[in-house]
C-alpha positions as CSV (number, residue, x, y, z in Angstrom):
1,M,-85.8,18.7,-8.1
2,L,-86.1,15.0,-9.1
3,T,-87.2,14.2,-12.6
4,D,-88.5,11.1,-14.4
5,D,-84.8,10.3,-15.3
6,T,-84.2,9.9,-11.6
7,F,-87.0,7.5,-10.9
8,F,-86.3,5.4,-14.0
9,A,-82.5,5.3,-13.2
10,S,-80.7,2.0,-12.5
11,I,-79.5,0.8,-9.2
12,A,-75.9,1.5,-10.2
13,E,-76.8,5.1,-11.3
14,L,-78.8,5.9,-8.1
15,S,-76.3,4.2,-5.7
16,A,-73.4,6.2,-7.2
17,Q,-75.3,9.5,-6.6
18,I,-76.3,8.4,-3.1
19,R,-72.9,7.3,-2.1
20,A,-71.4,10.6,-3.4
21,R,-74.1,12.4,-1.4
22,K,-75.4,14.1,-4.5
23,L,-78.8,12.4,-4.0
24,S,-80.7,12.3,-0.8
25,P,-82.3,8.9,0.2
26,V,-85.1,11.0,1.9
27,E,-85.8,13.0,-1.2
28,L,-85.7,9.9,-3.4
29,T,-88.0,8.1,-1.1
30,E,-90.5,11.0,-1.0
31,G,-90.5,11.0,-4.8
32,Y,-91.3,7.4,-5.1
33,L,-94.0,7.7,-2.4
34,A,-95.6,10.5,-4.3
35,R,-95.6,8.4,-7.5
36,L,-97.1,5.5,-5.6
37,E,-99.9,7.7,-4.2
38,K,-100.5,9.3,-7.6
39,Y,-100.5,6.3,-9.9
40,G,-100.7,3.2,-7.7
41,Q,-104.4,3.0,-7.4
42,K,-105.0,3.8,-11.0
43,L,-102.9,0.8,-12.0
44,G,-104.3,-1.5,-9.3
45,A,-100.7,-1.9,-8.2
46,V,-100.7,-1.1,-4.5
47,A,-102.1,-2.7,-1.4
48,H,-100.5,-0.4,1.2
49,V,-98.2,2.6,0.9
50,M,-95.8,2.6,3.9
51,R,-95.1,6.3,4.1
52,E,-94.1,6.8,7.7
53,P,-91.8,3.8,8.2
54,A,-90.3,4.4,4.7
55,L,-89.4,8.0,5.6
56,R,-88.0,6.9,9.0
57,D,-85.8,4.3,7.3
58,A,-84.7,6.8,4.6
59,R,-83.7,9.3,7.2
60,A,-81.7,6.6,9.0
61,A,-80.0,5.6,5.7
62,E,-79.1,9.2,5.1
63,R,-77.5,9.6,8.5
64,E,-75.5,6.4,8.1
65,I,-74.2,7.4,4.7
66,R,-73.3,10.9,5.9
67,G,-71.5,9.2,8.8
68,G,-69.4,7.0,6.4
69,R,-71.3,3.8,7.0
70,Y,-72.3,2.8,3.4
71,R,-73.8,-0.6,3.2
72,G,-73.6,-1.2,-0.5
73,A,-75.5,-0.8,-3.8
74,L,-79.0,-1.0,-2.3
75,H,-78.4,1.5,0.5
76,G,-81.1,4.2,0.3
77,I,-82.9,2.5,-2.7
78,P,-86.8,2.4,-2.4
79,F,-88.5,-0.9,-3.2
80,G,-91.8,-2.7,-2.9
81,V,-92.8,-6.3,-2.2
82,K,-95.7,-8.5,-3.3
83,D,-98.3,-8.6,-0.6
84,L,-97.6,-12.2,0.3
85,L,-94.4,-11.3,2.2
86,A,-94.9,-10.7,5.9
87,T,-94.1,-7.2,7.1
88,R,-94.2,-6.0,10.7
89,E,-95.4,-2.5,9.9
90,A,-98.2,-3.1,7.3
91,P,-100.9,-5.6,6.8
92,T,-100.1,-8.7,4.7
93,T,-103.4,-9.4,2.8
94,W,-102.3,-12.1,0.3
95,G,-104.5,-10.2,-2.2
96,A,-107.6,-11.6,-0.7
97,T,-110.6,-10.1,1.2
98,P,-110.6,-12.8,4.0
99,Y,-107.1,-11.6,5.0
100,K,-107.4,-7.8,4.5
101,D,-106.6,-7.2,8.2
102,Q,-104.0,-9.8,8.6
103,K,-100.8,-8.7,10.4
104,F,-97.6,-10.4,11.4
105,D,-95.1,-9.4,14.1
106,A,-92.0,-10.0,12.0
107,D,-90.7,-9.3,8.5
108,A,-90.1,-12.1,6.0
109,T,-86.5,-13.1,5.6
110,V,-86.3,-11.4,2.1
111,V,-87.6,-8.2,3.5
112,R,-85.2,-8.3,6.4
113,R,-82.2,-9.0,4.1
114,L,-83.1,-6.1,1.9
115,K,-83.5,-3.8,4.9
116,D,-80.1,-5.0,6.2
117,A,-78.7,-4.0,2.8
118,G,-80.1,-0.5,3.4
119,A,-83.0,-0.6,1.0
120,I,-86.1,1.3,1.9
121,L,-89.5,-0.6,1.8
122,V,-92.1,1.9,0.5
123,A,-95.1,-0.3,-0.4
124,K,-96.8,-3.6,-0.2
125,L,-97.8,-4.3,-3.9
126,A,-101.0,-5.8,-5.1
127,M,-101.4,-9.4,-6.2
128,V,-103.9,-11.9,-7.5
129,E,-105.7,-13.3,-4.5
130,L,-103.9,-16.2,-2.9
131,A,-101.4,-16.1,-5.8
132,G,-104.1,-17.7,-8.0
133,G,-104.2,-20.8,-5.8
134,M,-108.0,-21.2,-6.0
135,G,-108.1,-20.5,-9.7
136,Y,-109.2,-17.3,-11.5
137,N,-110.3,-16.2,-15.0
138,E,-110.2,-12.4,-14.7
139,A,-107.8,-9.6,-14.0
140,S,-110.0,-8.4,-11.2
141,A,-109.3,-11.4,-9.0
142,A,-108.0,-9.3,-6.1
143,W,-109.5,-7.1,-3.4
144,T,-107.5,-4.2,-5.0
145,G,-109.1,-4.8,-8.4
146,A,-107.5,-5.4,-11.7
147,G,-103.8,-4.9,-12.1
148,R,-103.1,-2.8,-15.2
149,T,-100.0,-2.5,-17.3
150,P,-98.8,1.1,-17.5
151,W,-98.2,0.7,-21.2
152,N,-102.0,0.5,-21.8
153,P,-104.1,0.4,-18.6
154,A,-107.0,-1.2,-20.5
155,Y,-104.8,-4.4,-20.3
156,W,-103.8,-6.6,-17.5
157,S,-100.4,-6.3,-15.8
158,G,-100.2,-10.1,-15.4
159,G,-100.5,-12.5,-12.5
160,S,-100.0,-13.3,-9.9
161,S,-97.3,-10.6,-9.2
162,S,-99.5,-8.0,-10.8
163,G,-98.5,-5.2,-8.5
164,P,-94.8,-5.7,-8.7
165,G,-95.0,-5.8,-12.6
166,A,-97.0,-2.6,-12.9
167,A,-95.2,-0.7,-10.1
168,T,-91.7,-1.5,-11.4
169,A,-92.6,-0.6,-15.0
170,A,-94.2,2.7,-14.0
171,A,-91.2,3.5,-11.7
172,L,-93.4,3.7,-8.6
173,V,-90.6,1.7,-6.9
174,Q,-87.0,1.2,-8.1
175,F,-87.4,-2.6,-7.9
176,S,-89.8,-5.1,-6.4
177,I,-90.0,-8.7,-5.2
178,G,-92.4,-11.1,-6.8
179,S,-93.1,-14.8,-6.4
180,E,-93.6,-17.6,-8.9
181,T,-95.1,-21.0,-8.6
182,S,-95.8,-21.5,-12.3
183,G,-95.3,-18.2,-14.2
184,S,-96.0,-15.5,-11.7
185,I,-92.8,-13.6,-12.2
186,L,-92.2,-14.2,-15.9
187,T,-95.8,-13.3,-17.0
188,P,-96.1,-9.9,-15.4
189,S,-92.5,-9.1,-16.4
190,A,-93.4,-9.8,-20.0
191,F,-96.8,-8.0,-19.9
192,C,-95.3,-4.9,-18.2
193,G,-91.9,-4.7,-20.1
194,V,-89.7,-5.3,-17.1
195,T,-86.9,-7.8,-16.3
196,G,-87.9,-10.6,-14.0
197,L,-85.7,-13.3,-12.6
198,R,-87.1,-16.5,-11.2
199,P,-84.3,-18.2,-9.2
200,T,-83.6,-21.9,-8.7
201,Y,-85.9,-23.5,-6.2
202,G,-84.2,-23.1,-2.8
203,M,-81.9,-20.2,-3.7
204,V,-84.0,-17.6,-1.9
205,S,-85.6,-18.1,1.5
206,R,-89.4,-18.2,1.6
207,H,-89.6,-17.8,5.4
208,G,-92.4,-15.3,6.0
209,A,-94.0,-15.7,2.6
210,M,-97.5,-17.0,2.0
211,A,-97.3,-20.7,1.0
212,L,-99.3,-21.7,-2.0
213,C,-97.2,-24.7,-3.0
214,W,-94.3,-25.6,-0.8
215,T,-92.4,-27.6,-3.4
216,L,-92.8,-25.1,-6.2
217,D,-92.9,-21.6,-4.7
218,K,-90.0,-19.3,-5.4
219,L,-89.3,-15.6,-4.7
220,G,-87.3,-13.3,-7.0
221,P,-86.5,-9.8,-8.2
222,M,-88.5,-7.8,-10.7
223,C,-86.5,-4.9,-12.0
224,R,-86.0,-2.7,-15.1
225,S,-82.8,-4.4,-16.1
226,A,-80.9,-7.7,-15.6
227,A,-78.1,-5.8,-13.9
228,D,-80.5,-4.6,-11.3
229,C,-81.8,-8.1,-10.8
230,G,-78.2,-9.1,-10.1
231,Y,-77.8,-6.6,-7.4
232,V,-81.1,-7.5,-5.7
233,L,-80.5,-11.3,-5.9
234,N,-77.1,-10.7,-4.4
235,A,-78.8,-9.4,-1.3
236,I,-81.6,-11.9,-0.9
237,A,-80.0,-15.2,-1.9
238,G,-78.5,-17.7,0.5
239,R,-79.1,-20.2,3.2
240,D,-81.7,-19.3,5.9
241,P,-82.0,-21.6,8.9
242,L,-85.7,-20.6,9.1
243,D,-86.3,-22.2,5.7
244,P,-85.0,-25.7,5.5
245,T,-85.3,-25.8,1.7
246,S,-82.9,-22.9,1.2
247,R,-79.2,-23.3,0.5
248,D,-76.2,-21.2,-0.4
249,S,-75.6,-21.0,-4.1
250,G,-72.3,-19.1,-4.4
251,F,-74.1,-16.4,-6.5
252,R,-72.2,-13.1,-6.4
253,Y,-72.9,-9.9,-8.4
254,P,-71.1,-8.3,-10.0
255,S,-69.2,-11.4,-10.8
256,A,-66.4,-12.4,-13.2
257,A,-67.5,-12.3,-16.9
258,R,-68.7,-15.6,-18.3
259,R,-66.0,-17.7,-19.8
260,A,-65.6,-17.1,-23.5
261,S,-63.5,-20.2,-24.2
262,K,-66.5,-22.1,-25.4
263,P,-69.4,-21.2,-27.8
264,L,-72.7,-20.4,-26.1
265,R,-75.0,-23.3,-27.0
266,V,-78.6,-22.0,-27.3
267,A,-81.6,-24.3,-27.7
268,V,-84.7,-22.8,-29.2
269,L,-87.8,-24.6,-27.9
270,K,-89.7,-26.5,-30.5
271,D,-93.0,-24.9,-31.5
272,S,-92.5,-22.0,-29.1
273,Y,-92.8,-19.1,-31.5
274,E,-94.2,-20.1,-34.9
275,K,-97.9,-19.8,-33.9
276,T,-97.7,-17.0,-31.4
277,Q,-99.0,-13.5,-32.1
278,E,-97.2,-12.0,-35.1
279,A,-95.3,-9.4,-33.1
280,V,-94.3,-12.0,-30.5
281,R,-92.8,-14.2,-33.2
282,D,-91.1,-11.3,-35.1
283,N,-89.6,-9.9,-31.9
284,F,-88.3,-13.3,-30.8
285,L,-86.6,-13.9,-34.1
286,A,-85.0,-10.5,-34.0
287,S,-83.8,-11.3,-30.5
288,L,-82.0,-14.4,-31.8
289,E,-80.2,-12.1,-34.3
290,V,-79.1,-9.9,-31.4
291,L,-77.7,-13.0,-29.7
292,K,-75.6,-13.8,-32.7
293,K,-74.1,-10.3,-32.5
294,I,-73.3,-10.3,-28.8
295,E,-72.0,-13.9,-28.9
296,P,-70.0,-14.3,-32.1
297,R,-69.4,-18.0,-31.4
298,V,-73.0,-18.7,-30.5
299,Q,-74.5,-22.0,-31.6
300,I,-78.3,-21.8,-32.0
301,E,-80.2,-25.0,-32.5
302,K,-83.9,-24.7,-33.3
303,N,-86.7,-27.2,-32.8
304,V,-85.3,-28.6,-29.6
305,A,-88.0,-30.6,-27.8
306,L,-88.2,-30.8,-24.0
307,P,-87.8,-34.2,-22.4
308,E,-91.2,-35.8,-22.8
309,F,-93.2,-35.7,-19.6
310,P,-96.8,-34.6,-18.6
311,Y,-95.6,-31.3,-17.2
312,G,-98.9,-29.5,-17.1
313,A,-100.7,-32.4,-15.3
314,V,-97.8,-32.7,-12.8
315,V,-97.8,-29.0,-11.9
316,G,-101.5,-28.7,-11.8
317,T,-101.9,-31.7,-9.5
318,I,-99.2,-30.5,-7.2
319,V,-100.6,-27.0,-7.0
320,D,-104.1,-28.2,-6.4
321,A,-103.1,-30.6,-3.6
322,E,-100.7,-28.4,-1.8
323,G,-102.8,-25.3,-2.3
324,A,-105.9,-27.0,-0.9
325,S,-103.7,-28.1,2.1
326,A,-102.3,-24.6,2.6
327,F,-105.8,-23.0,2.5
328,R,-107.7,-25.9,4.1
329,E,-109.1,-23.7,6.9
330,L,-110.3,-21.1,4.4
331,I,-112.0,-23.7,2.2
332,E,-113.6,-25.7,5.0
333,S,-114.8,-22.5,6.9
334,G,-116.6,-21.4,3.8
335,R,-114.8,-18.0,3.8
336,V,-113.4,-18.9,0.4
337,K,-116.8,-17.5,-0.9
338,E,-115.4,-14.0,0.0
339,L,-112.9,-14.2,-2.8
340,A,-113.3,-11.8,-5.8
341,S,-113.1,-14.5,-8.5
342,P,-116.2,-16.6,-9.1
343,S,-114.1,-19.5,-10.1
344,G,-111.9,-19.0,-7.1
345,R,-114.8,-19.3,-4.8
346,V,-115.3,-22.9,-5.8
347,G,-111.8,-23.9,-7.0
348,G,-110.6,-24.9,-3.6
349,Y,-113.4,-27.5,-3.2
350,A,-112.3,-29.2,-6.4
351,A,-108.6,-29.0,-5.5
352,S,-109.4,-30.7,-2.2
353,L,-110.5,-33.8,-4.1
354,V,-107.0,-34.6,-5.5
355,T,-106.1,-38.1,-4.3
356,A,-103.0,-39.0,-2.4
357,V,-102.2,-41.4,-5.2
358,D,-102.3,-38.7,-7.9
359,Y,-100.3,-36.3,-5.8
360,L,-97.6,-38.9,-5.0
361,H,-97.4,-40.0,-8.6
362,A,-96.9,-36.4,-9.7
363,M,-94.2,-35.8,-7.1
364,R,-92.4,-39.0,-8.1
365,L,-92.3,-37.9,-11.7
366,R,-90.2,-34.9,-10.8
367,A,-87.0,-36.9,-10.1
368,P,-86.8,-38.4,-13.6
369,M,-87.8,-35.0,-15.0
370,R,-84.8,-33.4,-13.3
371,R,-82.5,-36.1,-14.5
372,A,-83.7,-35.6,-18.1
373,W,-83.3,-31.9,-17.9
374,A,-79.8,-32.3,-16.5
375,E,-78.9,-34.4,-19.5
376,M,-80.5,-31.8,-21.8
377,F,-78.3,-29.1,-20.3
378,K,-75.2,-31.1,-21.0
379,K,-75.8,-30.3,-24.6
380,Y,-77.1,-26.7,-24.2
381,D,-76.1,-23.8,-22.0
382,V,-79.5,-22.0,-22.2
383,L,-83.0,-22.6,-23.5
384,V,-84.8,-19.7,-25.2
385,A,-88.5,-19.1,-26.0
386,P,-91.0,-16.2,-26.0
387,S,-91.9,-15.3,-22.5
388,R,-95.6,-15.4,-23.4
389,T,-97.3,-16.3,-26.6
390,T,-99.5,-13.1,-26.6
391,V,-99.3,-9.6,-25.3
392,A,-101.2,-8.7,-22.1
393,N,-104.9,-9.8,-21.9
394,P,-107.7,-7.2,-21.9
395,A,-108.4,-6.2,-18.2
396,D,-112.1,-6.0,-18.6
397,K,-112.8,-9.4,-20.2
398,P,-112.5,-13.0,-18.8
399,F,-109.2,-14.4,-20.1
400,D,-111.0,-17.0,-22.2
401,Q,-112.8,-14.2,-24.0
402,G,-109.6,-12.2,-24.7
403,W,-107.0,-12.9,-27.3
404,P,-107.5,-16.0,-29.4
405,P,-105.4,-18.8,-28.0
406,A,-101.9,-19.0,-29.5
407,P,-101.1,-22.8,-29.7
408,A,-97.4,-22.5,-28.9
409,A,-95.2,-24.4,-26.5
410,S,-93.8,-22.7,-23.4
411,P,-91.2,-24.0,-20.9
412,I,-92.7,-22.1,-18.0
413,G,-94.6,-24.9,-16.4
414,A,-91.9,-27.5,-17.1
415,S,-89.0,-25.4,-15.8
416,N,-91.0,-24.7,-12.7
417,A,-91.6,-28.4,-12.2
418,V,-87.9,-29.1,-12.2
419,G,-86.9,-26.0,-10.3
420,V,-84.5,-24.4,-12.7
421,P,-84.0,-20.6,-13.1
422,A,-85.3,-18.3,-15.8
423,I,-85.2,-14.6,-16.7
424,S,-87.6,-12.7,-18.9
425,V,-86.4,-9.5,-20.6
426,P,-88.4,-7.1,-22.8
427,N,-87.7,-7.4,-26.5
428,G,-90.2,-5.2,-28.3
429,F,-93.8,-4.2,-28.6
430,G,-96.9,-5.8,-30.2
431,L,-100.6,-5.2,-30.4
432,M,-102.0,-2.1,-28.7
433,G,-98.5,-0.9,-27.9
434,L,-98.0,-3.7,-25.4
435,P,-94.6,-5.2,-24.5
436,T,-93.3,-8.6,-25.5
437,G,-90.5,-10.6,-23.8
438,I,-88.0,-13.3,-24.4
439,Q,-87.1,-15.8,-21.7
440,F,-83.8,-17.5,-21.0
441,V,-83.8,-20.7,-19.0
442,A,-80.6,-22.2,-17.5
443,P,-79.7,-25.3,-15.5
444,A,-80.1,-25.2,-11.7
445,W,-77.9,-22.6,-10.0
446,G,-77.2,-21.0,-13.4
447,E,-78.3,-17.5,-12.3
448,S,-74.9,-16.0,-13.1
449,L,-75.1,-17.1,-16.7
450,L,-78.7,-15.7,-17.0
451,V,-77.8,-12.3,-15.5
452,D,-74.7,-12.0,-17.6
453,L,-76.4,-13.0,-20.9
454,A,-79.5,-10.9,-20.3
455,A,-77.3,-7.9,-19.3
456,R,-75.3,-8.2,-22.5
457,Y,-78.5,-8.5,-24.5
458,Q,-79.7,-5.3,-22.9
459,Q,-76.4,-3.5,-23.6
460,A,-77.2,-4.2,-27.3
461,T,-80.8,-3.2,-27.2
462,D,-82.8,-0.4,-25.5
463,W,-86.2,-2.1,-24.9
464,H,-85.6,-2.1,-21.1
465,K,-85.0,1.7,-21.2
466,R,-88.4,2.5,-22.8
467,R,-90.8,4.2,-20.5
468,P,-94.6,4.1,-20.4
469,T,-96.6,7.4,-20.5
470,L,-98.5,7.9,-17.3
471,S,-101.6,10.0,-16.9
C-alpha cells in the first residue's frame, strides 16, 4: 500500500524503486489520480484529470520496464502541466471560459518530450485566465475558481501557475510544468513552498504553449526540490525546430559539481528585504547564513543595485502590446467579457491602445539592459533576494485589499526583461503558517549553477521536505 511518503518522495527515490521493480508505475499513477480527485477541486488546482490516458501510459511504462527498456529517471513518474500547454487527449482551456472546450490535435513539445522520457501525464492544472494577460486583481480570476495554497487554503496559491504550485505542494503530482512571463513560476513556488525554476529565455521550446508575450514567455519545472527540477529540465531543454527562439544550452543533469577553485560571489539586491514582512526578512537573512556554511569561501555583498532602467514600464508595455495582439480576436469579438475577472474584461481594450512607438522603445531598451546585466554578472556569480515580499495573499479579498504593501525591490520583472534564469526555493514560514522563499538569479544559461547551489542549500535545510496537512 502506498503512503504519503511515497507521494512526497523525490524523483531519484521513486525512479530507483521503479527501476528495481519494487514500485509499480500503474499503482503510483492510480495513487496520484486518487489524490487529484480527492483534493484537486478543493484547492482549485485542477482543470482536467486525465485518468484513462494516464493509466494506459502507466501500463505501457510498466511493460517496458519489465521488458528491460528503461528510459531514465522520469520513466513511470506522474506529472501535470499548466493548462496553457496543448494536449491531444484533454481540452486546453487557457484558464478562461471562452476557451473551455478548446482542443488541439497534437501535444506541445514539452509534453511530448516528457512522454518520450517515459513520464505519465495525469492532469491539466488550473491557471489564472490567459496567464493574467488581460489583468486581474483577485485569486478567482479563472473558470476553475481561486487557486489555494495547501498550507492554508484560505490563501492564494499564486499566479498565474496557480494549479502547478498547489498540486505540486500537495503531492497531487510528482512534478509540474508552469510558465512565466513576469513572475508566474517564482510567485506560486514561493506561496506554495515548492521549488520553481524559470529557465533562460529560449532554453525550453514553447511550441504548443499559449502565447501571451512572445518575447518574454518561458516554460519551466515546478518541483519539491532543486534536484527534481534538474531532472525535469534535462528532459525538456533543447533546440526545437518548431520554435525558432529555442536553442541548445548544453545543460545536463546530473552534471559535474560546480568548480570550487573560486569563491562564490553573491550579490544581495539593494532594498530587497529590509521592508518586507518580518518573517520574509528574517528567513532571508537566515538563508544568507546557510550560504556561508555551504560555501566557506562565499563572498556576500549587500546593497547591490541593479543597472538603472525602467524595468517595470518596459515589461508592462511589452506584455500589454503583445498580449493585445495575441488575444486580438477575443478582445475585438467582445468575448473578453466572459472572463472571470472584472478588470480582465476591460484590460484588453486598454492594452490595445499601446502605441507602436512605445512598444518599439521598450523593445529597444532591452539590448542595453542585457549588456548592463552581463557586466554586472562579471562581478557576481548569483543575485539573491526574497522570492516575494509577503506570504500568499488572502484568497477571498482583492489583492489591493490584502496584505499592506511591502515597499521592497524585487528582481523578478527585471530578470524577466533580460531573459536570465532564476530559481525559488522554500526557506521558512511566516504569517498564518504560510511559506516564504528565496530566489537565486544567474546569468543567461546559468541553470547548472542555480540547480547546484539550490540543491546544496536544500541539503543543509529541510524546508523543501515539509508537508502541508490536507483535509
